[in-house]
N, CA and C of each residue as an Amber inpcrd file, in Angstrom:
protein
   201
  84.4590000  94.9900000 -22.9700000  84.5790000  94.4300000 -24.3080000
  86.0320000  94.4010000 -24.7550000  86.7600000  95.4640000 -24.4400000
  88.1590000  95.5140000 -24.8580000  88.9900000  94.4440000 -24.1620000
  88.5720000  94.0290000 -22.9560000  89.3030000  92.9860000 -22.2310000
  89.1900000  91.6430000 -22.9540000  88.0470000  91.3950000 -23.5410000
  87.8490000  90.1460000 -24.2910000  88.7600000  90.1290000 -25.5170000
  88.8320000  91.2360000 -26.2380000  89.6900000  91.3180000 -27.4150000
  91.1700000  91.1840000 -27.0570000  91.5940000  91.8220000 -25.9910000
  92.9880000  91.7160000 -25.5500000  93.2770000  90.2870000 -25.0930000
  92.3650000  89.7030000 -24.3700000  92.5360000  88.3170000 -23.9150000
  92.6350000  87.3510000 -25.0920000  91.8150000  87.5510000 -26.1080000
  91.8800000  86.7020000 -27.3020000  93.2060000  86.8620000 -28.0240000
  93.6670000  88.0900000 -28.1740000  94.9430000  88.3450000 -28.8560000
  96.0940000  87.7100000 -28.0880000  96.0960000  87.8280000 -26.7650000
  97.1530000  87.2290000 -25.9520000  97.1010000  85.7110000 -26.0560000
  95.9200000  85.1460000 -25.9550000  95.7780000  83.6900000 -26.0590000
  96.2120000  83.1890000 -27.4300000  95.8320000  83.8790000 -28.5040000
  96.2220000  83.4710000 -29.8560000  97.7320000  83.5560000 -30.0300000
  98.3440000  84.6200000 -29.5550000  99.7900000  84.7690000 -29.6610000
 100.5040000  83.6800000 -28.8590000 100.0210000  83.3760000 -27.6790000
 100.6110000  82.3230000 -26.8520000 100.4660000  80.9590000 -27.5230000
  99.3120000  80.6900000 -28.1010000  99.0960000  79.4050000 -28.7750000
 100.0190000  79.2510000 -29.9810000 100.1630000  80.2880000 -30.7760000
 101.0510000  80.2240000 -31.9440000 102.5030000  80.0790000 -31.4970000
 102.8950000  80.7890000 -30.4360000 104.2570000  80.6700000 -29.9240000
 104.5450000  79.2420000 -29.4590000 103.6370000  78.6450000 -28.7240000
 103.8350000  77.2770000 -28.2270000 103.8800000  76.2910000 -29.3830000
 103.0000000  76.4440000 -30.3640000 103.0050000  75.5340000 -31.5160000
 104.2920000  75.6510000 -32.3240000 104.8030000  76.8490000 -32.4890000
 106.0360000  77.0400000 -33.2520000 107.2490000  76.4750000 -32.5040000
 107.2840000  76.6240000 -31.2010000 108.4260000  76.1690000 -30.4020000
 108.3590000  74.6740000 -30.0780000 107.2270000  74.0370000 -30.2940000
 107.0900000  72.6210000 -29.9300000 107.8290000  71.6950000 -30.8840000
 108.2760000  72.1980000 -32.0180000 109.0220000  71.3780000 -32.9590000
 108.1340000  70.6390000 -33.9370000 106.8510000  70.8860000 -33.9080000
 105.9320000  70.2430000 -34.8400000 106.0660000  70.8330000 -36.2290000
 105.4540000  70.2040000 -37.1750000 105.5040000  70.6720000 -38.5550000
 104.3580000  71.6570000 -38.7670000 104.5440000  72.8840000 -38.3030000
 103.5250000  73.9170000 -38.3940000 103.8530000  74.8110000 -39.5780000
 102.9340000  74.9160000 -40.5350000 103.1360000  75.7570000 -41.7120000
 101.9880000  76.7480000 -41.7880000 102.2960000  78.0080000 -41.5910000
 101.2730000  79.0490000 -41.6160000 101.1700000  79.6840000 -42.9970000
 101.6740000  79.0040000 -44.0280000 101.7260000  79.5750000 -45.3620000
 100.4910000  79.3420000 -46.2040000  99.5260000  78.6290000 -45.7230000
  98.3200000  78.3880000 -46.4970000  98.3730000  77.0620000 -47.2350000
  97.4500000  76.8870000 -48.1490000  97.3180000  75.6280000 -48.8750000
  98.4740000  75.4540000 -49.8610000  99.0330000  74.2470000 -49.8840000
 100.1400000  73.9340000 -50.7900000  99.6690000  72.8780000 -51.7860000
 100.1520000  72.9940000 -53.0020000  99.8440000  72.0040000 -54.0380000
 101.1340000  71.2770000 -54.3660000 101.2560000  70.0630000 -53.8390000
 102.4770000  69.2950000 -53.9950000 102.4760000  68.5920000 -55.3410000
 103.5660000  68.7560000 -56.0870000 103.6770000  68.1390000 -57.4050000
 103.9000000  66.6310000 -57.2750000 104.5070000  66.1900000 -56.1800000
 104.8260000  64.7770000 -55.9930000 103.6060000  63.9430000 -55.6090000
 102.4910000  64.5650000 -55.3510000 101.2900000  63.8270000 -54.9590000
 100.7710000  63.0140000 -56.1370000 100.2800000  61.7880000 -55.8820000
  99.7600000  60.9770000 -56.9910000  98.4930000  61.5930000 -57.5760000
  98.3270000  61.4180000 -58.8480000  97.1620000  61.9770000 -59.5250000
  95.9620000  61.0750000 -59.3230000  94.7990000  61.6590000 -59.1620000
  93.5800000  60.8900000 -58.9460000  93.1600000  60.1630000 -60.2230000
  93.5430000  60.6910000 -61.3920000  93.1450000  60.0640000 -62.6480000
  93.7520000  58.6670000 -62.7840000  95.0280000  58.5300000 -62.4670000
  95.6930000  57.2420000 -62.5740000  95.1150000  56.2380000 -61.5950000
  94.8130000  56.6730000 -60.4020000  94.2380000  55.7800000 -59.3980000
  92.8320000  55.3570000 -59.8010000  92.0510000  56.2710000 -60.3180000
  90.6900000  55.9380000 -60.7280000  90.7100000  54.9900000 -61.9220000
  91.6440000  55.1880000 -62.8440000  91.7070000  54.3240000 -64.0190000
  92.1300000  52.9170000 -63.6300000  93.1100000  52.7770000 -62.7350000
  93.5250000  51.4380000 -62.3410000  92.4470000  50.7760000 -61.4920000
  91.6960000  51.5420000 -60.7270000  90.5940000  50.9730000 -59.9620000
  89.4770000  50.4970000 -60.8750000  89.2120000  51.2440000 -61.9440000
  88.1690000  50.8460000 -62.8910000  88.6000000  49.6090000 -63.6670000
  89.8780000  49.5250000 -64.0500000  90.3300000  48.3510000 -64.7870000
  90.3220000  47.1160000 -63.8970000  90.6400000  47.2900000 -62.6170000
  90.5920000  46.1620000 -61.6900000  89.1460000  45.6960000 -61.4890000
  88.2190000  46.6310000 -61.4280000  86.8150000  46.2790000 -61.2580000
  86.2860000  45.5560000 -62.4910000  86.6990000  45.9870000 -63.6780000
  86.2340000  45.3140000 -64.8860000  86.8480000  43.9250000 -65.0050000
  88.1000000  43.7550000 -64.5310000  88.7300000  42.4340000 -64.5620000
  87.9980000  41.4750000 -63.6290000  87.5820000  41.9610000 -62.4710000
  86.8290000  41.1250000 -61.5330000  85.4730000  40.7690000 -62.1280000
  84.8280000  41.7240000 -62.7840000  83.5290000  41.4630000 -63.3990000
  83.6600000  40.4520000 -64.5330000  84.7200000  40.5730000 -65.3490000
  84.9390000  39.6180000 -66.4290000  85.1920000  38.2160000 -65.8840000
  85.9460000  38.1180000 -64.7980000  86.2390000  36.8230000 -64.1960000
  84.9680000  36.1920000 -63.6360000  84.0730000  37.0170000 -63.1230000
  82.8290000  36.4930000 -62.5560000  81.8840000  36.0240000 -63.6670000
  81.9110000  36.6750000 -64.8210000  81.0110000  36.3370000 -65.9240000
  81.5160000  35.1280000 -66.6950000  82.8240000  35.0020000 -66.8810000
  83.3930000  33.9520000 -67.7150000  83.0530000  32.5430000 -67.2260000
  83.2000000  32.1910000 -65.9660000  82.8600000  30.8290000 -65.5550000
  81.3760000  30.5040000 -65.7380000  80.5050000  31.4660000 -65.5540000
  79.0770000  31.2160000 -65.6980000  78.7330000  30.9280000 -67.1560000
  79.3100000  31.6560000 -68.0970000  79.0140000  31.4170000 -69.5070000
  79.6570000  30.1150000 -69.9870000  80.8110000  29.7400000 -69.4420000
  81.4490000  28.4970000 -69.8380000  80.6730000  27.2920000 -69.3060000
  80.0610000  27.4200000 -68.1370000  79.3190000  26.3210000 -67.5490000
  77.9990000  26.0910000 -68.2760000  77.4300000  27.1140000 -68.8770000
  76.1570000  26.9600000 -69.5460000  76.2820000  26.2900000 -70.9090000
  77.4840000  26.2560000 -71.4880000  77.6760000  25.6460000 -72.8030000
  77.7220000  24.1930000 -72.6690000
């Protein structure tokens, strides 16, 4: 049993060493909250306004044709 634990520790250490030395963007600091990220509220609002504009455009020709 102890051989499995030692093997896992060696493999994990080797994997972390290779990932760190490979030059990749490896961050072991946990979850980050970036301030520069776009807010979902603004995207949802512009998506809703675009959807309502499309709906208005679809309704307007039909009501004008019926008059």
